[in-house]
C-alpha positions as CSV (number, residue, x, y, z in Angstrom):
1,X,87.3,89.8,90.5
2,X,87.5,89.7,86.7
3,X,88.8,93.2,85.9
4,X,91.7,92.7,88.3
5,X,92.6,89.2,86.5
6,X,92.2,91.1,83.4
7,X,94.9,92.6,84.1
8,X,96.9,89.5,85.6
9,X,97.1,88.9,82.1
10,X,99.1,91.5,81.2
11,X,100.7,93.7,83.6
12,X,104.4,92.4,84.1
13,X,105.8,91.8,88.3
14,X,108.6,93.1,89.5
15,X,109.4,89.7,90.7
16,X,109.3,88.7,86.9
17,X,110.4,91.2,84.8
18,X,111.2,94.6,84.4
19,X,111.0,95.7,80.7
20,X,107.8,97.5,79.8
21,X,105.1,96.2,77.6
22,X,105.8,96.5,74.1
23,X,103.2,99.0,72.6
24,X,102.3,100.4,75.8
25,X,99.0,101.0,77.6
26,X,97.4,100.5,74.0
27,X,98.4,97.0,73.7
28,X,98.0,96.1,77.5
29,X,94.0,97.2,76.6
30,X,94.3,94.5,73.9
31,X,96.0,92.1,75.7
32,X,93.8,92.1,78.5
33,X,90.5,92.3,76.1
34,X,91.7,88.9,74.7
35,X,92.9,87.6,77.5
36,X,89.3,88.2,78.9
37,X,87.2,86.4,75.9
38,X,88.9,82.9,76.4
39,X,89.5,82.7,80.2
40,X,86.7,84.6,81.6
41,X,82.7,83.0,81.8
42,X,80.2,85.2,80.3
43,X,78.5,84.5,83.4
44,X,81.2,86.3,85.7
45,X,81.6,88.9,82.9
46,X,77.9,89.8,83.1
47,X,78.1,90.1,86.8
48,X,81.1,92.2,87.1
49,X,79.2,94.8,85.1
50,X,77.3,95.9,87.8
51,X,81.3,97.1,88.9
52,X,81.8,99.3,85.6
53,X,84.3,96.9,84.4
54,X,86.0,99.3,81.8
55,X,86.5,101.5,84.2
56,X,87.9,99.4,86.8
57,X,90.0,98.2,83.9
58,X,91.2,101.3,82.8
59,X,92.4,102.7,86.7
60,X,94.1,99.4,87.4
61,X,96.0,99.6,83.6
62,X,96.5,103.4,84.5
63,X,97.7,102.9,88.1
64,X,100.1,99.8,86.9
65,X,101.7,102.2,84.3
66,X,102.4,104.6,86.6
67,X,104.2,102.3,89.0
68,X,106.3,101.5,87.1
69,X,107.0,104.8,85.5
70,X,109.7,106.4,86.7
71,X,108.1,109.8,87.5
72,X,106.9,109.6,91.3
73,X,104.4,113.0,90.5
74,X,102.8,111.2,88.0
75,X,101.4,108.9,90.5
76,X,100.3,111.4,92.9
77,X,98.3,112.9,89.8
78,X,96.2,110.1,90.1
79,X,95.1,109.8,93.6
80,X,91.6,111.7,93.1
81,X,90.9,109.4,90.3
82,X,91.7,105.9,91.9
83,X,90.7,107.1,95.8
84,X,87.1,106.2,94.8
85,X,87.9,102.6,93.3
86,X,88.4,101.1,96.6
87,X,84.5,101.6,98.2
88,X,83.8,100.2,94.9
89,X,86.0,96.8,95.1
90,X,85.0,96.6,99.0
91,X,81.3,96.3,97.5
92,X,81.9,92.5,96.3
93,X,83.5,89.5,98.1
94,X,85.2,88.3,95.0
95,X,87.0,92.3,94.5
96,X,87.6,92.8,98.1
97,X,91.3,90.9,98.2
98,X,92.0,93.7,95.0
99,X,90.6,96.7,97.5
100,X,93.3,95.5,100.4
101,X,96.0,95.5,97.8
102,X,95.1,99.2,96.4
103,X,94.9,100.3,100.3
104,X,98.6,100.1,100.6
105,X,98.9,101.3,96.7
106,X,96.9,104.4,97.6
107,X,99.4,105.7,100.1
108,X,102.3,106.0,97.5
109,X,99.8,108.4,95.4
110,X,98.8,110.4,98.9
111,X,102.8,110.4,99.2
112,X,103.7,111.8,95.8
113,X,101.1,114.1,95.8
114,X,102.3,115.5,99.4
115,X,105.9,115.8,97.4
116,X,104.9,117.6,94.8
117,X,103.3,120.3,96.8
118,X,106.0,120.5,99.4
119,X,108.5,120.9,96.3
120,X,107.0,122.6,93.8
121,X,108.5,126.6,93.7
122,X,106.5,129.3,94.8
123,X,105.5,131.8,91.8
124,X,107.0,134.6,91.5
125,X,105.4,137.9,93.2
126,X,105.3,139.2,89.5
127,X,104.6,136.2,87.3
128,X,103.6,137.1,83.6
129,X,100.0,136.2,82.7
130,X,99.6,132.5,81.4
131,X,102.9,131.5,82.8
132,X,103.1,127.5,83.0
133,X,103.4,126.5,86.6
134,X,106.6,125.7,87.8
135,X,107.4,122.5,88.1
136,X,109.3,120.9,91.0
137,X,112.5,118.9,90.7
138,X,112.5,115.0,91.2
139,X,112.2,114.3,94.8
140,X,115.6,112.9,96.0
141,X,115.8,109.8,98.1
142,X,116.7,111.9,101.1
143,X,113.0,114.1,101.1
144,X,111.6,111.0,100.1
145,X,112.8,109.7,103.2
146,X,111.9,112.6,105.0
147,X,108.1,112.2,104.0
148,X,107.6,108.6,104.6
149,X,109.2,108.9,107.8
150,X,106.7,112.1,109.0
151,X,103.7,109.6,107.5
152,X,104.8,106.2,108.9
153,X,105.3,108.5,112.2
154,X,101.2,109.4,112.1
155,X,100.2,105.7,112.0
156,X,99.4,103.4,114.7
157,X,100.1,99.6,113.5
158,X,96.9,97.9,114.7
159,X,97.5,95.8,117.6
160,X,96.9,92.5,115.7
161,X,99.6,93.3,112.9
162,X,102.2,93.0,115.9
163,X,100.7,89.8,117.0
164,X,101.2,88.8,113.6
165,X,104.6,90.2,112.8
166,X,105.8,89.1,116.5
167,X,104.6,85.5,115.4
168,X,106.8,85.6,112.0
169,X,110.0,87.1,113.5
170,X,111.2,83.8,114.3
171,X,110.4,82.2,111.0
172,X,112.7,85.0,109.4
173,X,115.5,84.4,112.1
174,X,115.3,81.0,111.3
175,X,116.1,81.1,107.9
176,X,118.7,83.7,108.9
177,X,117.2,87.0,107.9
178,X,116.6,89.7,110.0
179,X,113.4,89.7,112.2
180,X,112.8,93.5,111.5
181,X,112.2,92.8,107.9
182,X,108.9,90.7,108.5
183,X,107.4,94.5,108.8
184,X,107.6,94.5,104.9
185,X,104.5,92.8,105.0
186,X,103.0,96.3,106.5
187,X,103.9,98.2,103.2
188,X,102.7,95.2,101.3
189,X,99.7,94.1,102.0
190,X,99.0,95.4,105.9
191,X,99.5,91.7,107.0
192,X,96.1,90.8,105.5
193,X,96.9,87.8,104.1
194,X,93.9,88.5,101.3
195,X,95.6,91.2,99.4
196,X,96.0,90.4,95.7
197,X,97.4,92.1,93.2
198,X,96.0,93.0,89.4
199,X,99.4,91.4,88.6
200,X,99.1,88.1,90.4
201,X,100.8,88.8,93.8
202,X,99.0,87.1,96.5
203,X,99.5,87.1,100.9
204,X,101.2,88.9,103.3
205,X,104.5,89.3,101.4
206,X,103.0,89.8,97.3
207,X,105.0,87.1,96.1
208,X,104.3,86.3,92.2
209,X,103.5,82.6,91.3
210,X,106.9,82.3,89.5
211,X,108.4,83.6,92.7
212,X,106.7,81.2,94.9
213,X,106.7,78.1,93.0
214,X,110.2,78.6,93.2
215,X,110.7,79.0,96.9
216,X,108.4,75.9,97.3
217,X,105.6,77.5,97.5
218,X,102.0,76.2,96.2
219,X,100.3,78.7,94.3
220,X,97.2,76.7,93.5
221,X,94.6,74.4,95.8
222,X,96.0,75.3,98.1
223,X,97.8,79.0,97.5
224,X,100.4,79.0,100.2
225,X,101.1,82.2,99.3
226,X,98.1,83.0,102.2
227,X,100.0,80.8,104.6
228,X,101.7,83.3,106.8
229,X,104.2,81.3,108.1
230,X,104.9,79.6,104.6
231,X,104.6,83.0,103.0
232,X,107.1,84.4,105.5
233,X,109.6,81.4,105.2
234,X,109.6,81.8,101.5
235,X,109.9,85.8,101.8
236,X,112.3,85.5,104.6
237,X,114.5,83.1,102.6
238,X,114.3,85.3,98.9
239,X,115.2,88.6,100.7
240,X,118.7,86.5,102.1
241,X,119.3,85.4,98.5
242,X,118.8,89.1,97.0
243,X,121.4,90.6,99.7
244,X,123.6,87.7,99.3
245,X,123.7,89.0,95.7
246,X,123.6,92.8,95.9
247,X,125.4,93.5,99.9
248,X,122.9,96.2,100.8
249,X,119.4,95.7,102.4
250,X,118.2,99.0,100.8
251,X,119.3,97.2,97.2
252,X,117.4,93.8,98.3
253,X,114.2,95.5,99.0
254,X,114.5,97.4,95.8
255,X,115.4,94.1,94.0
256,X,112.3,92.4,95.6
257,X,110.2,95.0,94.3
258,X,111.8,96.0,90.7
259,X,112.8,92.8,89.6
260,X,117.0,91.5,90.4
261,X,117.7,91.6,86.6
262,X,117.0,95.2,86.6
263,X,118.7,96.5,90.0
264,X,122.0,94.4,88.9
265,X,121.7,96.0,85.2
266,X,121.4,99.5,86.8
267,X,124.4,99.0,89.4
268,X,126.4,98.1,86.6
269,X,126.1,100.7,84.4
270,X,126.1,103.3,87.0
271,X,129.1,101.3,88.1
272,X,127.9,102.0,91.4
273,X,127.0,99.7,94.7
274,X,124.6,101.7,96.8
275,X,120.4,102.0,96.1
276,X,120.8,105.9,96.4
277,X,122.7,106.2,93.3
278,X,119.9,104.4,91.3
279,X,116.9,105.1,92.8
280,X,116.1,108.0,90.2
281,X,115.9,105.1,87.4
282,X,114.0,102.5,89.3
283,X,110.4,102.6,88.7
284,X,108.5,105.0,90.8
285,X,106.9,102.2,93.1
286,X,110.4,100.9,93.7
287,X,111.6,104.6,94.6
288,X,109.6,105.0,96.9
289,X,108.8,101.2,98.2
290,X,112.6,101.5,99.4
291,X,111.8,104.5,101.7
292,X,108.9,103.5,103.0
293,X,110.3,100.3,104.1
294,X,112.9,101.3,105.8
295,X,110.6,103.9,107.9
296,X,108.3,101.2,108.9
297,X,110.9,99.2,109.8
298,X,112.5,102.3,112.0
299,X,109.2,103.3,113.2
300,X,108.2,99.5,114.3
301,X,111.5,98.1,115.5
302,X,113.7,101.3,115.8
303,X,116.4,100.2,113.9
304,X,117.7,101.4,110.5
305,X,118.3,99.2,107.4
306,X,122.0,99.6,107.4
307,X,122.5,98.7,111.3
308,X,120.7,95.2,110.2
309,X,123.0,92.1,109.9
310,X,123.6,90.1,107.0
311,X,121.7,87.0,106.5
312,X,123.6,83.8,107.4
313,X,125.3,82.2,105.0
């Protein structure tokens, strides 16, 4: 728990801000150390030593850095070092919620690695010795959609997820938001309310504390982000607000993940109104988040995002 809590002090959530922390990764490490000394009990830190605290913090830091970077391929490069972290976190009850979060981010790493392998040009038949390996061009939105369509088609959602989705769809509809969007919980948390991110997001819909509070949720004793109905209502309301601002569900999902300020600024700078036109300048996670959500909704509900109705005014 401590390493992930340390990261909460120094990681910026998309729902809060989009600007990188000054000083880059070194500054993140310094902030983490300072926060840990002030906020985490020595006995907790000692217990967490069993999990190799520095190693876990380093991997979480690097993962957060790459999720918020602009290179999808950089995510894939972290795949082999991040995957062993999962069973490590599952060993302890305190760190299991972070394992749930990580499990559903590993999908991004796997997909990024697949894109790199699929798109890397084949070397010429007569290549010169010592010639650097070919670098693939950044994946297009179309290519990412194709990868996620294939990956999602191979995954059967657990029966309990479908039951929970059916239970929460009326909540979305009551807020004037299409019920099909409840499936973003599969992407965010695998419909597991225990999921907790290193940056402090929690629950089925991974709401950050400031966002949750602005939507009327308590985040402490009790943390209502863990309540399926209450968190669904808040997420539905927030998605409706984002669609009313941007007029498009892809852009609303991009803003849900990357922050509406960042999406708004990119649209204004590019003088455009579409997700595809700004995708390459969004964080790597967001570049993949939107087509992943679209693939999940398409698979589970049989509809495209473009076919969903606008939220009720």
